[in-house]
C-alpha positions, -999 to 999 in steps of 0.1 A, spaced: 287 -167 139 323 -171 150 331 -188 183 333 -165 213 369 -161 224 366 -131 248 340 -112 268 339 -75 277 318 -64 307 301 -31 298 277 -11 321 248 6 303 237 38 319 207 48 297 201 80 316 173 104 307 153 117 278 164 102 245 193 85 262 175 51 266 163 52 230 197 59 213 218 36 235 193 8 229 202 10 192 239 12 201 236 -20 222 219 -38 194 246 -28 170 274 -38 195 257 -72 200 256 -77 162 293 -69 156 303 -89 187 287 -120 172 303 -113 138 338 -107 153 339 -136 178 336 -118 212 307 -114 236 294 -85 258 283 -90 293 259 -61 298 250 -46 331 224 -19 336 224 10 361 199 38 366 216 71 372 206 106 361 179 132 365 149 109 369 168 87 393 178 117 414 142 131 415 129 97 427 156 87 451 176 119 460 208 100 450 232 113 424 261 88 425 260 65 456 294 51 467 282 15 463 272 22 426 305 39 419 323 8 433 303 -14 410 310 8 380 348 4 387 345 -33 379 333 -28 344 356 -28 313 337 2 299 305 23 304 281 33 277 261 64 287 230 78 271 225 113 284 215 127 318 195 158 327 159 168 330 145 204 334 133 196 369 169 191 382 187 224 390 219 231 370 250 217 385 236 189 404 242 162 378 270 180 360 292 182 392 278 154 412 277 127 385 296 136 353 325 155 368 327 132 398 329 102 375 357 118 355 376 126 387 370 92 404 378 71 374 406 94 363 391 100 329 417 126 319 412 125 282 380 136 264 382 124 228 360 142 202 364 131 166 350 155 140 345 138 107 325 150 77 304 122 63 286 119 30 249 125 33 249 150 62 245 188 63 270 209 80 300 219 59 290 197 29 295 218 -3 320 241 12 347 214 19 356 180 5 349 152 29 387 146 32 392 182 43 373 178 76 385 149 96 402 159 128 402 148 164 401 171 195 419 159 226 406 177 256 422 176 290 392 164 311 399 168 348 418 201 354 415 237 342 384 257 351 364 226 357 385 214 386 361 231 411 385 256 426 370 290 434 341 304 453 320 334 461 317 359 490 293 387 499 264 370 481 233 392 477 252 425 480 267 449 456 301 435 465 294 399 457 325 385 442 328 351 423 360 334 413 367 303 392 403 292 393 420 273 364 442 246 378 469 231 354 495 207 367 526 197 348 517 161 352 481 166 341 491 186 310 519 162 301 499 131 301 472 148 280 497 160 254 514 126 254 481 109 245 475 135 218 510 131 204 507 93 202 474 97 184 490 122 160 519 98 154 494 70 144 476 94 120 493 122 100 521 131 124 506 166 129 496 180 163 482 215 170 481 230 205 451 254 209 453 278 238 454 316 245 491 321 254 491 358 247 467 365 276 467 333 297 505 335 301 508 312 331 486 283 321 494 288 284 531 290 290 530 256 308 510 240 280 533 254 254 565 243 271 552 208 277 538 205 242 572 213 227 590 188 248 565 160 242 563 167 204 600 164 202 600 131 221 572 117 200 587 129 167 555 147 156 551 182 140 538 207 164 519 239 155 500 264 176 468 284 173 451 308 196 417 295 203 398 323 186 420 318 154 414 281 157 376 286 155 380 307 124 403 281 107 381 252 117 353 268 96 374 282 67 403 259 65 397 227 85 423 206 66 450 224 84 440 204 116 445 166 123 449 162 160 442 192 183 451 192 219 438 218 243 426 224 279 393 216 295 373 249 288 386 255 252 381 218 244 345 219 256 338 249 233 356 240 201 345 204 201 309 215 197 320 238 168 335 207 153 302 188 157 283 216 140 307 215 111 301 178 106 263 177 107 254 186 143 255 171 177 235 141 167 265 128 147 291 136 174 306 107 194 328 111 225 349 92 249 359 101 284 391 80 286 414 65 312 441 56 287 460 37 314 430 14 318 432 15 356 394 18 355 366 19 329 362 47 304 328 62 295 315 66 260 285 88 252 269 108 224 270 146 232 236 157 221 221 157 256 188 142 268 167 163 244 135 160 265 114 177 239 116 147 216 119 120 242 96 90 235 86 102 200 110 79 182 127 108 165 161 107 181 191 101 158 212 73 173 243 79 150 262 96 178 255 68 202 266 41 177 297 60 168 305 64 206 301 26 209 326 23 181 351 44 201 343 21 231 351 -11 211 383 4 197 394 13 233 387 -23 243 409 -36 215 381 -45 191 393 -24 162 376 -44 135 343 -42 152 347 -5 157 354 -1 119 322 -21 112 301 3 132 317 34 115 312 18 80 276 10 88 268 46 99 285 59 67 265 35 45 232 44 61 239 81 58 251 78 22 217 61 14 197 89 31 194 94 68 163 77 82 136 99 98 131 78 129 151 59 156 135 26 146 143 31 109 179 39 119 182 7 139 167 -14 111 191 1 85 222 -2 107 215 -38 116 209 -47 80 242 -32 70 260 -50 98 243 -83 89 256 -79 53 291 -77 67 285 -112 83 273 -127 50 
């Protein structure tokens, strides 16, 4: 083992359902590559989520939020149980964390890997490797709107999409910098023919930023983008879009690359004024919780995004390569078999 030259403080939020199971595997893999690559992880643990809410009535206490701010990164399993009403955790925990920690980028890579289902057979592996950059704090998820006359025939509900020049610009700038480091191709996805106000702002900003960054900018309406993601995914490399559209098309990207079990994500504060959050996107899956059947690949790949964000690019590449190798050899049937196979691959890299 190489000598330890640096330490990263990471808070582990295991959450609910299969969250503790998959993130335990991710933690073990992070510890293995940390030892191989000469850094250490100072793990903290924190209980938040559905079960915590049911037992304490707390969603995100201010002292816990203050403690989270002192971390370098946060690894989140999944939150949610059927006994908690919709919206309690989504708004009180997840959206509040994004707002409080200024996690204005949601990063969703969609990469087809050998050994998975999805679009295998229809496309070459190299044809499906794009990244969706989703604005993460504005749009229809900003919380603006309301309802009046509830319970009557004239009940009226509104949701308002809020898009600021500053918020759009910083999102597009991040996407453009990512595109410049990859192929130099950036695609804006929106619905400018109908959403003329918000779409017009996004399009003007994207043109300016692309010109500044020296990247090639193209545009696709969101409905056309869904069609092309299925039929001609190689036309995309980096996609930038708003909160709602990004939420939808990123799950389509996951479906094309094997399913949500293989989909990593990062909720990023690129300015690093606070910790970013990394999580698989498959949810808590209470129907298989405790059965040892959860696929931890998404959690391990999310941990890889986390390490890359912390500057540990080589360790991140190790995790990606280990997942690829295990998949290519045949995906294990259980969580425990996944962990054993991943750690064996990572140990080989240390030999």
